[in-house]
N, CA, C and O of each residue as an XYZ file, in Angstrom:
204
protein
N     -53.060     -1.299    -15.149
C     -52.894     -0.578    -13.907
C     -54.282     -0.137    -13.421
O     -55.096      0.362    -14.198
N     -54.527     -0.329    -12.147
C     -55.823      0.057    -11.603
C     -55.664      1.251    -10.672
O     -54.579      1.498    -10.146
N     -56.728      1.974    -10.478
C     -56.665      3.174     -9.659
C     -57.151      2.939     -8.238
O     -57.224      3.880     -7.447
N     -57.478      1.718     -7.907
C     -57.943      1.422     -6.561
C     -56.991      0.450     -5.888
O     -56.474     -0.475     -6.514
N     -56.772      0.676     -4.610
C     -55.966     -0.237     -3.821
C     -56.857     -1.243     -3.115
O     -58.072     -1.254     -3.314
N     -56.248     -2.089     -2.286
C     -56.996     -3.139     -1.618
C     -58.052     -2.585     -0.669
O     -59.120     -3.180     -0.530
N     -57.781     -1.470     -0.019
C     -58.746     -0.912      0.933
C     -60.021     -0.436      0.239
O     -61.127     -0.694      0.714
N     -59.860      0.257     -0.882
C     -61.031      0.751     -1.609
C     -61.813     -0.405     -2.231
O     -63.044     -0.395     -2.232
N     -61.104     -1.391     -2.755
C     -61.776     -2.556     -3.332
C     -62.547     -3.287     -2.239
O     -63.682     -3.709     -2.463
N     -61.954     -3.440     -1.072
C     -62.620     -4.118      0.052
C     -63.881     -3.360      0.469
O     -64.914     -3.975      0.738
N     -63.802     -2.040      0.523
C     -64.966     -1.230      0.886
C     -66.096     -1.419     -0.120
O     -67.253     -1.578      0.269
N     -65.771     -1.402     -1.407
C     -66.785     -1.589     -2.444
C     -67.422     -2.975     -2.356
O     -68.632     -3.115     -2.535
N     -66.612     -3.997     -2.080
C     -67.149     -5.348     -1.960
C     -68.052     -5.470     -0.734
O     -69.073     -6.155     -0.784
N     -67.684     -4.810      0.370
C     -68.523     -4.829      1.561
C     -69.866     -4.159      1.308
O     -70.892     -4.614      1.816
N     -69.869     -3.090      0.533
C     -71.113     -2.421      0.173
C     -72.036     -3.347     -0.624
O     -73.259     -3.225     -0.557
N     -71.439     -4.269     -1.374
C     -72.212     -5.218     -2.174
C     -72.557     -6.485     -1.393
O     -73.213     -7.384     -1.920
N     -72.110     -6.555     -0.128
C     -72.458     -7.696      0.720
C     -71.417     -8.796      0.796
O     -71.695     -9.856      1.356
N     -70.229     -8.582      0.254
C     -69.160     -9.581      0.296
C     -68.235     -9.306      1.473
O     -67.988     -8.153      1.825
N     -67.724    -10.378      2.079
C     -66.738    -10.246      3.146
C     -65.429    -10.841      2.641
O     -65.308    -12.057      2.488
N     -64.459     -9.981      2.386
C     -63.169    -10.405      1.839
C     -62.072     -9.633      2.555
O     -62.209     -8.434      2.800
N     -60.982    -10.319      2.891
C     -59.872     -9.638      3.561
C     -58.999     -8.918      2.545
O     -58.985     -9.260      1.362
N     -58.279     -7.926      3.020
C     -57.362     -7.188      2.150
C     -56.248     -8.095      1.649
O     -55.762     -7.921      0.531
N     -55.839     -9.061      2.464
C     -54.776     -9.986      2.045
C     -55.227    -10.837      0.855
O     -54.457    -11.082     -0.074
N     -56.480    -11.282      0.899
C     -57.001    -12.081     -0.217
C     -57.076    -11.239     -1.484
O     -56.712    -11.698     -2.567
N     -57.549    -10.008     -1.341
C     -57.625     -9.108     -2.498
C     -56.234     -8.878     -3.070
O     -56.048     -8.912     -4.286
N     -55.257     -8.645     -2.199
C     -53.873     -8.421     -2.646
C     -53.327     -9.643     -3.368
O     -52.641     -9.515     -4.382
N     -53.634    -10.843     -2.843
C     -53.154    -12.070     -3.471
C     -53.765    -12.243     -4.858
O     -53.072    -12.623     -5.802
N     -55.061    -11.964     -4.982
C     -55.719    -12.065     -6.289
C     -55.136    -11.042     -7.257
O     -54.904    -11.350     -8.426
N     -54.901     -9.822     -6.770
C     -54.296     -8.792     -7.618
C     -52.923     -9.240     -8.103
O     -52.575     -9.040     -9.267
N     -52.152     -9.841     -7.216
C     -50.803    -10.299     -7.580
C     -50.878    -11.418     -8.619
O     -50.104    -11.431     -9.576
N     -51.812    -12.358     -8.430
C     -51.976    -13.456     -9.386
C     -52.379    -12.945    -10.762
O     -51.966    -13.506    -11.777
N     -53.181    -11.886    -10.805
C     -53.648    -11.317    -12.066
C     -52.667    -10.300    -12.656
O     -52.865     -9.810    -13.767
N     -51.613     -9.989    -11.907
C     -50.619     -9.027    -12.385
C     -51.072     -7.582    -12.267
O     -50.589     -6.720    -13.001
N     -52.001     -7.305    -11.345
C     -52.526     -5.954    -11.166
C     -51.739     -5.205    -10.099
O     -51.388     -5.770     -9.063
N     -51.467     -3.942    -10.356
C     -50.749     -3.091     -9.416
C     -51.500     -1.773     -9.321
O     -51.859     -1.183    -10.341
N     -51.735     -1.313     -8.106
C     -52.450     -0.040     -7.950
C     -51.514      1.130     -8.226
O     -50.297      1.004     -8.093
N     -52.081      2.261     -8.609
C     -51.268      3.442     -8.891
C     -50.602      3.942     -7.615
O     -49.525      4.535     -7.675
N     -51.233      3.710     -6.450
C     -50.648      4.121     -5.180
C     -49.342      3.383     -4.931
O     -48.358      3.984     -4.500
N     -49.330      2.076     -5.202
C     -48.120      1.281     -4.993
C     -46.982      1.787     -5.873
O     -45.841      1.888     -5.424
N     -47.294      2.101     -7.120
C     -46.275      2.598     -8.039
C     -45.737      3.943     -7.561
O     -44.527      4.166     -7.589
N     -46.613      4.838     -7.126
C     -46.187      6.156     -6.666
C     -45.377      6.056     -5.380
O     -44.442      6.832     -5.181
N     -45.714      5.124     -4.514
C     -45.036      4.993     -3.231
C     -43.592      4.501     -3.401
O     -42.716      4.874     -2.621
N     -43.349      3.680     -4.401
C     -42.030      3.078     -4.583
C     -41.326      3.605     -5.824
O     -40.689      2.845     -6.553
N     -41.439      4.885     -6.058
C     -40.793      5.484     -7.221
C     -39.286      5.584     -6.947
O     -38.869      6.071     -5.896
N     -38.493      5.126     -7.885
C     -37.041      5.147     -7.719
C     -36.467      6.513     -8.014
O     -36.950      7.230     -8.890
N     -35.437      6.865     -7.279
C     -34.755      8.138     -7.499
C     -33.593      7.942     -8.459
O     -32.898      6.929     -8.395
N     -33.382      8.892     -9.337
C     -32.274      8.772    -10.287
C     -30.953      9.141     -9.636
O     -29.916      8.562     -9.960
N     -30.983     10.107     -8.714
C     -29.759     10.505     -8.029
C     -29.973     10.362     -6.528
O     -31.106     10.382     -6.047
N     -28.901     10.222     -5.813
C     -28.982     10.099     -4.363
C     -29.224     11.471     -3.734
O     -28.552     12.437     -4.095
N     -30.176     11.573     -2.798
C     -30.403     12.857     -2.135
C     -29.216     13.203     -1.221
O     -28.545     12.317     -0.693
N     -28.978     14.491     -1.049
C     -27.844     14.909     -0.218
C     -28.291     15.221      1.177
O     -27.473     15.589      2.019
């Protein structure tokens, strides 16, 4: 599990002089089986239905 999402990774790569789209970064992450902590937190399942 990584602590950076595609936007932060893209920003870091741009600082180093690379031009990469967020879609490409996401595709590489998916191929490598990487998931950001933000994605996990955003899609947390509820045990009970809210009223």
